[in-house]
C-alpha positions as CSV (number, residue, x, y, z in Angstrom):
1,X,45.5,-165.7,-95.4
2,X,46.0,-162.0,-95.9
3,X,45.0,-159.8,-93.0
4,X,45.2,-156.5,-95.0
5,X,41.6,-155.7,-94.2
6,X,42.0,-156.6,-90.5
7,X,43.3,-153.2,-89.6
8,X,40.5,-151.4,-91.3
9,X,37.8,-153.4,-89.5
10,X,39.7,-152.9,-86.2
11,X,39.8,-156.6,-85.3
12,X,41.2,-157.8,-81.9
13,X,45.0,-157.6,-81.6
14,X,46.4,-161.1,-82.5
15,X,48.3,-161.5,-79.2
16,X,47.8,-162.4,-75.6
17,X,48.8,-158.9,-74.4
18,X,45.1,-158.4,-73.2
19,X,45.7,-161.1,-70.6
20,X,49.0,-159.6,-69.4
21,X,47.4,-156.1,-69.2
22,X,44.3,-157.3,-67.3
23,X,45.7,-156.9,-63.7
24,X,42.5,-158.2,-62.1
25,X,42.8,-161.7,-63.6
26,X,43.4,-164.4,-60.9
27,X,42.7,-167.7,-62.8
28,X,43.8,-168.4,-66.4
29,X,42.9,-171.8,-67.8
30,X,44.8,-173.2,-70.9
31,X,43.1,-176.1,-72.7
32,X,42.4,-177.9,-75.9
33,X,42.9,-181.2,-77.7
34,X,45.7,-183.5,-76.7
35,X,49.1,-182.8,-78.3
36,X,48.5,-179.2,-79.5
37,X,51.0,-177.5,-77.2
38,X,48.9,-176.6,-74.1
39,X,51.9,-177.1,-71.7
40,X,54.2,-174.9,-73.8
41,X,51.6,-172.2,-74.1
42,X,50.9,-172.4,-70.3
43,X,54.6,-172.1,-69.5
44,X,55.1,-169.2,-72.0
45,X,52.1,-167.4,-70.6
46,X,53.3,-167.8,-67.0
47,X,56.7,-166.4,-68.0
48,X,55.1,-163.3,-69.6
49,X,52.8,-162.8,-66.6
50,X,55.8,-163.0,-64.3
51,X,57.1,-159.8,-65.9
52,X,54.2,-157.8,-64.5
53,X,52.9,-159.7,-61.5
54,X,54.6,-160.3,-58.1
55,X,53.8,-164.0,-57.7
56,X,52.8,-166.4,-60.5
57,X,51.9,-170.1,-60.2
58,X,51.5,-172.6,-63.0
59,X,49.5,-175.7,-62.0
60,X,49.2,-178.8,-64.1
61,X,45.9,-180.7,-63.6
62,X,46.7,-183.2,-66.3
63,X,47.5,-186.7,-64.8
64,X,50.2,-187.0,-67.5
65,X,52.3,-184.1,-66.3
66,X,54.6,-182.3,-68.6
67,X,55.7,-179.2,-66.7
68,X,58.9,-180.9,-65.4
69,X,59.8,-181.9,-69.0
70,X,59.1,-178.3,-70.3
71,X,61.2,-176.5,-67.7
72,X,63.8,-179.4,-67.5
73,X,63.6,-179.5,-63.7
74,X,61.8,-181.6,-61.1
75,X,58.4,-180.2,-60.2
76,X,56.2,-181.8,-57.5
77,X,53.0,-181.5,-55.6
78,X,54.1,-178.3,-53.8
79,X,54.9,-175.0,-55.5
80,X,58.4,-175.3,-56.9
81,X,60.4,-172.2,-57.8
82,X,61.4,-172.1,-61.5
83,X,65.1,-171.8,-62.2
84,X,65.9,-168.3,-63.4
85,X,62.9,-166.6,-61.8
86,X,62.2,-165.3,-58.3
87,X,58.4,-164.9,-58.7
88,X,57.4,-167.9,-60.8
89,X,56.5,-171.3,-59.4
90,X,54.9,-174.5,-60.8
91,X,53.3,-177.6,-59.3
92,X,51.9,-180.8,-60.7
93,X,48.8,-182.2,-59.0
94,X,46.3,-185.0,-59.7
95,X,42.8,-184.3,-58.5
96,X,42.2,-188.0,-58.0
97,X,45.1,-188.3,-55.6
98,X,43.7,-185.4,-53.6
99,X,40.6,-187.4,-52.8
100,X,42.7,-189.9,-50.8
101,X,44.4,-187.0,-49.1
102,X,41.1,-185.5,-48.2
103,X,39.8,-188.8,-46.7
104,X,43.1,-189.2,-44.7
105,X,42.7,-185.7,-43.3
106,X,39.1,-186.4,-42.4
107,X,40.2,-189.5,-40.4
108,X,42.8,-187.4,-38.6
109,X,40.2,-184.7,-37.8
110,X,37.7,-187.1,-36.3
111,X,38.5,-189.5,-33.4
112,X,37.8,-193.2,-33.4
113,X,34.4,-192.7,-32.0
114,X,33.4,-190.7,-35.1
115,X,34.1,-193.5,-37.5
116,X,30.4,-193.4,-38.5
117,X,31.0,-189.9,-40.0
118,X,33.9,-191.3,-42.1
119,X,31.8,-194.3,-43.2
120,X,28.9,-192.1,-44.2
121,X,31.1,-189.6,-46.1
122,X,32.8,-192.6,-47.9
123,X,29.3,-193.9,-48.8
124,X,28.3,-190.4,-50.0
125,X,31.4,-189.9,-52.2
126,X,30.9,-193.3,-53.9
127,X,27.1,-193.1,-54.5
128,X,26.8,-189.8,-56.4
129,X,28.4,-189.9,-59.9
130,X,31.3,-187.4,-60.2
131,X,31.1,-186.2,-56.6
132,X,34.4,-187.8,-55.6
133,X,36.4,-185.9,-58.2
134,X,34.3,-182.8,-57.6
135,X,35.1,-182.8,-53.9
136,X,38.8,-183.4,-54.5
137,X,38.6,-180.5,-57.0
138,X,37.2,-178.3,-54.2
139,X,40.1,-179.4,-52.0
140,X,42.5,-178.4,-54.9
141,X,40.9,-175.0,-55.2
142,X,41.1,-174.5,-51.4
143,X,44.8,-175.4,-51.5
144,X,45.5,-173.1,-54.5
145,X,43.5,-170.2,-52.9
146,X,45.6,-170.6,-49.6
147,X,48.9,-170.3,-51.5
148,X,48.5,-166.5,-52.0
149,X,49.6,-166.1,-55.6
150,X,48.6,-163.1,-57.7
151,X,47.6,-165.2,-60.7
152,X,47.3,-169.0,-61.3
153,X,47.7,-170.5,-64.8
154,X,46.1,-173.9,-65.1
155,X,47.7,-176.3,-67.6
156,X,44.7,-178.6,-68.1
157,X,44.2,-182.1,-69.4
158,X,42.7,-182.7,-72.9
159,X,39.3,-181.1,-73.6
160,X,36.9,-183.8,-72.3
161,X,38.7,-183.9,-68.9
162,X,38.8,-180.1,-68.7
163,X,35.1,-179.7,-69.4
164,X,34.5,-182.2,-66.5
165,X,36.8,-180.2,-64.3
166,X,34.9,-177.0,-65.0
167,X,31.6,-178.6,-64.5
168,X,32.6,-179.9,-61.0
169,X,31.2,-176.8,-59.2
170,X,27.8,-177.4,-60.8
171,X,27.9,-181.2,-60.1
172,X,28.9,-180.7,-56.4
173,X,26.3,-177.9,-55.9
174,X,23.5,-180.1,-57.1
175,X,24.7,-183.1,-55.1
176,X,25.1,-181.1,-51.9
177,X,21.7,-179.5,-52.5
178,X,20.1,-183.0,-52.6
179,X,21.9,-184.0,-49.4
180,X,20.7,-180.8,-47.7
181,X,17.2,-181.5,-49.0
182,X,17.3,-185.0,-47.5
183,X,18.4,-183.5,-44.2
184,X,15.5,-181.1,-44.1
185,X,13.0,-183.8,-45.0
186,X,14.3,-186.7,-42.8
187,X,15.8,-184.8,-39.9
188,X,17.7,-187.1,-37.5
189,X,17.6,-190.1,-39.8
190,X,21.0,-189.1,-41.3
191,X,22.5,-189.0,-37.8
192,X,20.9,-192.3,-37.0
193,X,22.2,-193.9,-40.2
194,X,25.8,-192.8,-39.4
195,X,25.3,-194.1,-35.8
196,X,24.4,-197.4,-37.4
197,X,27.7,-197.3,-39.3
198,X,29.3,-197.4,-35.8
199,X,30.1,-193.9,-34.7
200,X,29.0,-190.7,-33.1
201,X,29.3,-192.0,-29.5
202,X,25.6,-193.0,-29.7
203,X,24.6,-189.4,-30.4
204,X,23.0,-189.2,-33.9
205,X,22.4,-185.5,-33.6
206,X,26.1,-184.7,-33.0
207,X,27.1,-186.9,-36.0
208,X,24.6,-185.2,-38.3
209,X,25.8,-181.7,-37.3
210,X,29.4,-182.7,-38.0
211,X,28.5,-184.2,-41.4
212,X,26.4,-181.2,-42.4
213,X,29.2,-178.8,-41.2
214,X,31.7,-180.6,-43.4
215,X,29.4,-180.5,-46.4
216,X,28.5,-176.8,-45.9
217,X,32.2,-175.9,-45.7
218,X,32.8,-177.7,-49.1
219,X,29.7,-176.1,-50.5
220,X,30.9,-172.6,-49.5
221,X,34.3,-173.2,-51.3
222,X,32.5,-174.5,-54.4
223,X,30.1,-171.5,-54.5
224,X,33.1,-169.1,-54.2
225,X,34.9,-171.0,-57.0
226,X,31.8,-171.0,-59.2
227,X,31.4,-167.2,-58.8
228,X,35.0,-166.6,-59.5
229,X,34.9,-168.9,-62.6
230,X,32.0,-167.0,-64.1
231,X,33.5,-163.5,-63.4
232,X,35.4,-162.4,-66.6
233,X,37.4,-159.9,-64.5
234,X,38.9,-162.8,-62.5
235,X,38.9,-165.9,-64.8
236,X,39.5,-166.5,-68.5
237,X,40.1,-169.5,-70.7
238,X,42.7,-169.7,-73.5
239,X,41.9,-172.2,-76.2
240,X,44.9,-173.9,-77.8
241,X,44.8,-175.7,-81.2
242,X,46.8,-176.5,-84.3
243,X,45.6,-175.8,-87.9
244,X,44.0,-179.2,-88.6
245,X,40.3,-180.2,-88.9
246,X,39.9,-182.2,-85.7
247,X,41.7,-179.6,-83.6
248,X,39.6,-176.7,-85.0
249,X,36.4,-178.7,-84.5
250,X,37.4,-179.5,-80.9
251,X,38.1,-175.8,-80.3
252,X,34.6,-174.9,-81.5
253,X,33.1,-177.5,-79.2
254,X,35.2,-176.1,-76.3
255,X,34.2,-172.5,-77.0
256,X,30.5,-173.5,-77.0
257,X,30.8,-175.5,-73.7
258,X,32.7,-172.6,-72.0
259,X,29.9,-170.3,-73.1
260,X,27.3,-172.7,-71.6
261,X,29.3,-172.7,-68.2
262,X,29.4,-168.9,-68.3
263,X,33.2,-168.9,-68.5
264,X,34.9,-166.1,-70.4
265,X,37.0,-167.1,-73.4
266,X,38.3,-164.6,-76.0
267,X,41.8,-165.9,-76.8
268,X,42.8,-168.7,-79.2
269,X,46.5,-169.8,-79.7
270,X,47.2,-171.7,-83.0
271,X,50.4,-173.6,-82.6
272,X,52.8,-175.3,-85.1
273,X,52.1,-172.8,-87.9
274,X,54.4,-173.2,-90.9
275,X,55.8,-169.7,-91.9
276,X,52.9,-167.7,-90.4
277,X,54.1,-164.5,-92.1
278,X,53.9,-166.0,-95.5
279,X,51.0,-167.0,-97.7
280,X,50.7,-170.4,-99.4
281,X,50.1,-168.7,-102.8
282,X,53.2,-166.6,-102.4
283,X,55.3,-169.7,-101.5
284,X,53.7,-171.6,-104.3
285,X,54.8,-169.0,-106.9
286,X,58.4,-169.1,-105.6
287,X,58.3,-172.9,-105.8
288,X,57.0,-172.9,-109.4
289,X,59.7,-170.4,-110.4
290,X,62.6,-172.3,-108.8
291,X,61.6,-176.0,-108.6
292,X,63.5,-176.9,-111.9
293,X,66.7,-175.8,-110.3
294,X,66.2,-178.1,-107.3
295,X,67.3,-181.7,-107.0
296,X,64.4,-184.3,-107.2
297,X,64.6,-185.0,-103.4
298,X,64.3,-181.3,-102.7
299,X,61.4,-180.9,-105.0
300,X,59.5,-183.8,-103.2
301,X,60.3,-182.2,-99.8
302,X,59.1,-178.7,-100.9
303,X,56.0,-180.3,-102.5
304,X,55.0,-182.0,-99.3
305,X,55.7,-178.8,-97.3
306,X,53.5,-176.8,-99.8
307,X,50.7,-179.3,-99.4
308,X,50.9,-178.9,-95.6
309,X,51.0,-175.1,-95.9
310,X,47.9,-175.0,-98.1
311,X,46.0,-177.2,-95.6
312,X,47.1,-175.1,-92.7
313,X,46.2,-171.9,-94.4
314,X,42.7,-173.3,-95.1
315,X,42.1,-174.1,-91.5
316,X,43.7,-170.8,-90.2
317,X,41.3,-169.0,-92.6
318,X,38.4,-170.9,-91.1
319,X,39.6,-170.0,-87.6
320,X,39.7,-166.3,-88.4
321,X,36.2,-166.6,-90.1
322,X,34.8,-168.2,-87.0
323,X,36.6,-166.2,-84.3
324,X,38.5,-163.3,-85.9
325,X,35.8,-160.7,-85.0
326,X,35.6,-161.4,-81.3
327,X,38.7,-163.4,-80.3
328,X,42.4,-162.6,-80.1
329,X,43.8,-165.3,-82.5
330,X,47.6,-165.8,-82.0
331,X,49.6,-167.7,-84.6
332,X,52.7,-169.4,-83.1
333,X,55.4,-170.5,-85.6
334,X,56.6,-174.1,-86.0
335,X,60.3,-174.1,-85.0
336,X,63.1,-176.4,-86.1
337,X,63.9,-177.3,-82.5
338,X,62.0,-178.4,-79.3
339,X,60.9,-175.6,-76.9
340,X,62.3,-177.0,-73.7
341,X,64.2,-175.3,-70.9
342,X,63.7,-171.8,-69.4
343,X,65.7,-169.9,-72.0
344,X,63.9,-171.4,-75.1
345,X,60.6,-170.9,-73.4
346,X,61.5,-167.3,-72.6
347,X,62.3,-166.7,-76.3
348,X,59.3,-168.5,-77.6
349,X,57.0,-166.7,-75.2
350,X,57.7,-163.4,-76.9
351,X,55.6,-164.6,-79.8
352,X,52.5,-164.5,-77.6
353,X,53.0,-160.8,-76.9
354,X,54.8,-159.6,-80.1
355,X,53.3,-161.9,-82.8
356,X,54.6,-162.4,-86.3
357,X,53.7,-159.5,-88.6
358,X,51.2,-161.0,-91.1
359,X,51.5,-158.1,-93.5
360,X,55.3,-158.4,-94.1
């Protein structure tokens, strides 16, 4: 896994310094397969961004939240200041819970006479596949935009869920487009339908206007989010993996899907790397020269470690072959302790910016 030739070809720097230096970035998504260290990477990236930005927020959109465990402090649905920082906050939210919140706020915003509007919105959100999560996602984005942070790091759920999350703007735009089309074709029928549900004070036109106003507002947020997602000066996606077949395969799928959505991605973090600064052949030579002097148990342990190191080097080599020319590929070392708590996260985060020298 020698990178001796890397310097000559002028390959991208193997660090995430490019993200720290890009002051225009507002949204940074961190995603990948389950169990590859997305939360740790998100926290470390947030810590590094906090050095050069005034206000940084880390948001977990994974229903199985881990930010509280990573920082060893209670983090809730509102931005929670992280111990040891005055400009870093974190929050854990579930887009599905936000749907109920949105419906409650809709009930508060409309009086009892407008129950038809609520009923029609409930019907709408249950009849178009994916629109319920998409609308709650728009509420989440509205909430995050109103919080006034310089940059937001999203610690996302495993790949499949993340791809759905990123496709929500498209889903919602199509769904709302169909509703608007129906409005143009059938005019007052929508208002009459909501009046039949029992609201609007007997005035179908008023109900229709309120419904369309609500949908147009959601559509405006979604369009704004979509434009921001597809602007590489504002949004980027960091892919996280480990040096194993399934994880590398999932990363390739993720990169292709992101390209399809028009979302910028040019950074890959490879976690849990055994001795990233050493080569399997180099370690193999040392083992062959010294194994006779080792006890039998130590020989077995070293032999297993060498097998794992060779496998990792093979997949790291494939990762550099696939992405090395265009992506910043960062190798993060496997440590002999868990990276939990602010101090350990601070120390580990330095590897994102000042990576292991592969030529030593």
